[in-house]
C-alpha positions as CSV (number, residue, x, y, z in Angstrom):
1,X,-32.8,-63.8,96.1
2,X,-31.8,-65.4,92.8
3,X,-32.5,-64.4,89.2
4,X,-35.2,-67.0,88.8
5,X,-37.2,-65.3,91.6
6,X,-37.2,-61.9,89.9
7,X,-39.9,-61.1,87.2
8,X,-38.2,-58.7,84.8
9,X,-38.2,-58.0,81.0
10,X,-35.6,-56.1,79.0
11,X,-32.8,-56.6,81.5
12,X,-30.0,-54.1,81.6
13,X,-26.9,-54.4,83.8
14,X,-24.8,-51.4,85.0
15,X,-21.5,-52.3,86.7
16,X,-20.4,-49.5,89.0
17,X,-17.6,-49.7,91.6
18,X,-17.6,-53.5,91.3
19,X,-21.3,-53.8,92.0
20,X,-23.9,-55.0,89.4
21,X,-27.1,-53.1,89.1
22,X,-30.0,-54.8,87.3
23,X,-32.7,-52.7,85.7
24,X,-35.6,-53.6,83.5
25,X,-39.4,-53.5,83.0
26,X,-40.4,-54.6,86.5
27,X,-44.2,-53.9,86.7
28,X,-46.1,-57.1,87.3
29,X,-48.3,-56.2,84.2
30,X,-46.3,-53.9,81.9
31,X,-48.9,-54.2,79.1
32,X,-51.8,-52.3,80.6
33,X,-53.2,-50.6,83.7
34,X,-51.4,-48.1,85.9
35,X,-47.6,-48.3,86.1
36,X,-45.7,-48.3,89.4
37,X,-42.3,-47.3,88.0
38,X,-39.0,-49.1,87.8
39,X,-37.2,-51.1,90.4
40,X,-33.5,-52.1,90.6
41,X,-31.7,-55.0,92.2
42,X,-28.0,-55.3,93.1
43,X,-25.4,-58.0,93.4
44,X,-21.7,-58.4,94.1
45,X,-21.4,-61.8,92.5
46,X,-24.3,-62.1,89.9
47,X,-25.6,-65.0,92.0
48,X,-27.3,-63.5,95.1
49,X,-29.4,-60.4,94.4
50,X,-30.8,-57.8,96.8
51,X,-33.8,-55.5,96.5
52,X,-36.0,-54.4,95.0
53,X,-35.2,-50.7,95.4
54,X,-37.5,-48.1,93.9
55,X,-35.3,-46.6,91.1
56,X,-38.1,-44.4,89.6
57,X,-41.5,-43.5,90.8
58,X,-43.3,-40.9,88.7
59,X,-44.0,-37.5,90.2
60,X,-47.7,-36.5,90.4
61,X,-47.5,-34.3,87.3
62,X,-45.6,-36.9,85.1
63,X,-47.2,-37.2,81.7
64,X,-47.3,-41.0,81.5
65,X,-49.1,-43.4,83.8
66,X,-48.9,-46.7,81.9
67,X,-46.6,-49.0,80.0
68,X,-43.2,-48.2,81.5
69,X,-40.7,-50.2,79.4
70,X,-37.0,-51.0,79.0
71,X,-35.0,-48.7,81.3
72,X,-31.3,-48.5,80.7
73,X,-28.8,-46.7,83.0
74,X,-25.6,-45.2,81.7
75,X,-22.9,-43.4,83.7
76,X,-22.2,-40.1,81.9
77,X,-20.2,-37.1,83.1
78,X,-21.0,-36.7,86.8
79,X,-24.4,-38.5,86.9
80,X,-26.4,-41.6,86.0
81,X,-28.9,-41.3,83.1
82,X,-31.8,-43.6,82.6
83,X,-33.3,-43.9,79.1
84,X,-36.8,-45.4,79.3
85,X,-39.9,-45.8,77.2
86,X,-43.2,-44.2,78.1
87,X,-46.6,-43.6,76.6
88,X,-50.0,-42.0,77.4
89,X,-53.4,-41.5,75.9
90,X,-53.1,-38.8,73.3
91,X,-49.3,-39.1,73.1
92,X,-47.0,-41.2,71.0
93,X,-44.7,-43.7,72.7
94,X,-41.2,-42.5,73.1
95,X,-37.9,-42.5,75.0
96,X,-37.3,-40.0,77.8
97,X,-34.2,-39.4,79.8
98,X,-34.1,-39.3,83.6
99,X,-31.2,-38.6,85.9
100,X,-29.9,-39.5,89.3
101,X,-26.7,-39.0,91.4
102,X,-26.5,-42.6,92.3
103,X,-26.9,-45.8,90.3
104,X,-29.9,-46.9,92.4
105,X,-31.7,-43.6,92.0
106,X,-34.1,-42.0,92.7
107,X,-34.3,-41.0,89.1
108,X,-36.1,-37.8,88.1
109,X,-37.1,-36.5,84.7
110,X,-34.3,-34.8,82.8
111,X,-35.4,-34.3,79.3
112,X,-38.6,-32.4,78.6
113,X,-40.6,-35.4,77.6
114,X,-39.5,-37.9,75.0
115,X,-36.4,-37.1,72.8
116,X,-37.7,-39.4,70.0
117,X,-39.8,-37.6,67.3
118,X,-43.2,-36.6,68.9
119,X,-45.1,-37.7,65.8
120,X,-43.6,-41.2,65.7
121,X,-44.3,-44.4,67.7
122,X,-40.8,-45.1,69.1
123,X,-39.4,-47.3,71.8
124,X,-36.2,-48.8,73.4
125,X,-33.9,-45.9,73.1
126,X,-30.2,-46.5,74.1
127,X,-27.3,-44.1,74.5
128,X,-24.2,-44.5,72.3
129,X,-21.1,-42.3,72.6
130,X,-18.9,-42.0,69.6
131,X,-15.8,-39.7,69.5
132,X,-17.3,-37.9,72.5
133,X,-20.6,-37.2,70.8
134,X,-23.8,-38.7,72.3
135,X,-26.4,-40.4,70.1
136,X,-29.8,-41.8,70.9
137,X,-30.3,-45.1,69.0
138,X,-34.0,-46.2,69.0
139,X,-36.7,-48.1,67.2
140,X,-39.3,-46.6,65.0
141,X,-42.1,-49.0,65.7
142,X,-43.9,-51.2,63.2
143,X,-47.2,-49.6,64.2
144,X,-46.2,-46.6,62.0
145,X,-44.2,-48.2,59.2
146,X,-45.0,-51.9,59.1
147,X,-41.3,-52.8,58.6
148,X,-39.8,-51.7,61.9
149,X,-36.7,-49.4,61.7
150,X,-33.7,-48.5,63.8
151,X,-32.6,-44.9,63.8
152,X,-29.8,-42.8,65.3
153,X,-30.1,-39.2,66.4
154,X,-27.5,-36.9,67.8
155,X,-28.1,-35.4,71.3
156,X,-26.8,-32.3,73.0
157,X,-23.9,-32.9,75.4
158,X,-26.2,-32.5,78.4
159,X,-28.6,-35.3,77.0
160,X,-31.6,-33.0,77.3
161,X,-32.3,-32.3,73.6
162,X,-32.1,-33.9,70.2
163,X,-30.0,-32.3,67.5
164,X,-31.1,-32.6,63.9
165,X,-33.2,-35.3,62.2
166,X,-33.1,-39.1,62.9
167,X,-30.9,-41.1,60.5
168,X,-32.3,-44.5,59.3
169,X,-29.7,-47.3,60.0
170,X,-31.7,-50.3,58.9
171,X,-35.1,-52.0,58.6
172,X,-36.0,-55.3,60.3
173,X,-36.7,-57.2,57.1
174,X,-33.0,-56.8,56.1
175,X,-32.1,-59.5,58.6
176,X,-32.2,-63.0,57.0
177,X,-33.3,-64.5,60.3
178,X,-36.3,-62.1,60.9
179,X,-39.8,-63.2,60.1
180,X,-43.0,-61.2,59.6
181,X,-45.8,-61.5,62.2
182,X,-49.5,-61.4,61.4
183,X,-51.1,-58.0,62.0
184,X,-54.2,-56.5,60.3
185,X,-52.6,-53.1,59.9
186,X,-50.1,-54.0,57.2
187,X,-49.6,-56.9,54.7
188,X,-46.3,-57.7,56.4
189,X,-45.1,-56.6,59.9
190,X,-41.5,-56.9,61.0
191,X,-40.6,-55.9,64.6
192,X,-37.5,-54.0,65.8
193,X,-36.8,-54.1,69.6
194,X,-34.1,-53.4,72.0
195,X,-31.0,-52.0,70.0
196,X,-27.9,-52.2,72.1
197,X,-24.4,-51.2,70.9
198,X,-21.1,-53.0,71.6
199,X,-17.6,-51.9,70.6
200,X,-15.2,-54.9,70.3
201,X,-11.7,-54.8,71.5
202,X,-10.4,-54.4,67.9
203,X,-12.7,-51.4,67.3
204,X,-15.7,-53.0,65.4
205,X,-19.1,-51.6,66.2
206,X,-21.9,-54.2,66.7
207,X,-25.5,-53.9,67.5
208,X,-27.8,-56.4,69.2
209,X,-31.5,-56.1,68.4
210,X,-34.6,-58.3,68.6
211,X,-37.4,-59.3,66.3
212,X,-39.3,-62.5,65.6
213,X,-37.7,-65.5,64.0
214,X,-38.7,-69.0,63.0
215,X,-39.2,-70.0,66.7
216,X,-40.7,-66.8,68.2
217,X,-39.0,-63.9,69.8
218,X,-35.3,-63.8,68.9
219,X,-32.2,-61.7,68.7
220,X,-29.5,-61.0,66.1
221,X,-26.4,-59.0,65.5
222,X,-25.7,-56.2,63.0
223,X,-22.3,-54.9,62.1
224,X,-21.3,-51.4,61.0
225,X,-18.9,-51.6,57.9
226,X,-17.5,-48.1,58.8
227,X,-17.1,-48.9,62.5
228,X,-19.3,-45.9,63.1
229,X,-23.0,-45.5,64.1
230,X,-23.7,-44.2,60.6
231,X,-23.1,-47.6,59.0
232,X,-23.8,-49.0,56.6
233,X,-25.1,-51.9,58.6
234,X,-25.0,-55.6,57.6
235,X,-27.0,-58.3,59.4
236,X,-26.0,-61.7,60.7
237,X,-27.3,-64.7,58.8
238,X,-28.6,-66.4,61.9
239,X,-29.9,-65.2,65.2
240,X,-27.5,-65.3,68.1
241,X,-30.5,-66.2,70.3
242,X,-33.1,-67.9,68.1
243,X,-36.0,-68.8,70.3
244,X,-38.3,-67.4,73.0
245,X,-36.0,-64.7,74.4
246,X,-34.3,-61.5,73.5
247,X,-34.0,-57.7,74.2
248,X,-30.4,-58.3,75.2
249,X,-27.3,-56.3,76.0
250,X,-23.6,-57.0,76.7
251,X,-21.8,-56.1,79.8
252,X,-18.4,-56.9,81.4
253,X,-18.8,-58.2,84.9
254,X,-16.7,-57.1,87.8
255,X,-13.9,-59.5,86.7
256,X,-13.9,-58.2,83.1
257,X,-15.6,-61.2,81.5
258,X,-18.2,-60.5,78.8
259,X,-21.8,-61.6,79.4
260,X,-24.9,-61.5,77.4
261,X,-28.0,-60.4,79.3
262,X,-31.5,-61.1,78.0
263,X,-35.0,-62.1,79.1
264,X,-36.4,-65.6,78.6
265,X,-39.1,-66.9,78.2
266,X,-40.9,-64.1,76.3
267,X,-44.2,-64.4,78.2
268,X,-45.7,-62.6,81.2
269,X,-45.4,-63.3,84.1
270,X,-42.7,-65.9,83.6
271,X,-40.0,-63.8,82.0
272,X,-36.7,-63.8,83.8
273,X,-33.2,-62.3,83.3
274,X,-30.5,-64.7,82.2
275,X,-26.8,-64.2,81.7
276,X,-24.6,-66.2,79.3
277,X,-20.8,-66.1,78.7
278,X,-19.9,-64.4,75.5
279,X,-16.8,-64.0,73.4
280,X,-15.8,-61.8,70.5
281,X,-14.7,-63.6,67.3
282,X,-13.4,-62.3,63.9
283,X,-17.0,-62.9,62.7
284,X,-18.8,-61.1,65.5
285,X,-20.1,-62.6,68.7
286,X,-20.4,-66.2,69.9
287,X,-22.0,-67.7,73.0
288,X,-19.5,-69.8,74.9
289,X,-20.4,-73.3,75.8
């Protein structure tokens, strides 16, 4: 099959041994009702895709049964680790870690529930390794704070437990391109979604993240002045993807070329993964024509 035949949100591509593995929010209705799990698709050329394969199916005693979102898979030490968002009645939304021996799974729970703070509404956790130290970078949702936040929190080397308190990196309203959305809970609501880190060839640390702009769902780039996760972080003036798409990440394909992956349009059930050639510049990132 081709990408336009696969319904998926929040796409994430893992390249392993020359093969591309596509993960994402793959339930037909990810917003409500019982969740099935996460599927994965694979391709050798990014054109023809095979699958779906069942990457994760919840065990009978799994705490969450609905709204399975934004799985990412990272190769780490001797295994493959999935960071994914879950929720349940009586629980706050959060990012839990799952593990498998192969990129396609099957993935099984690894951390004891979410690693994000149990008293916060959190989502879209991603793994960042800096000087050998693992960090969880995640969103503290607008439902708690109005102005959505991005935080970083150190993890133990086995990725099972958080170490210390979260560190605030930035708030959504700091981005000139971000716009508030109408919600009754707060006078102004700014969304943070899908942080994804990218280290450039010359050592700069960049972060893709999504919010809403002048033309709907959009994605911008933040830059760390210290080249470290601790920041301080500055925001791009304009969104790199300004309309009807986002929750992106960057990967190098089997040939070593940089590609931006995101979903567009931003409406169910029409969302699809899309890939775009990308290049690093002295000012950050630029989509190639």
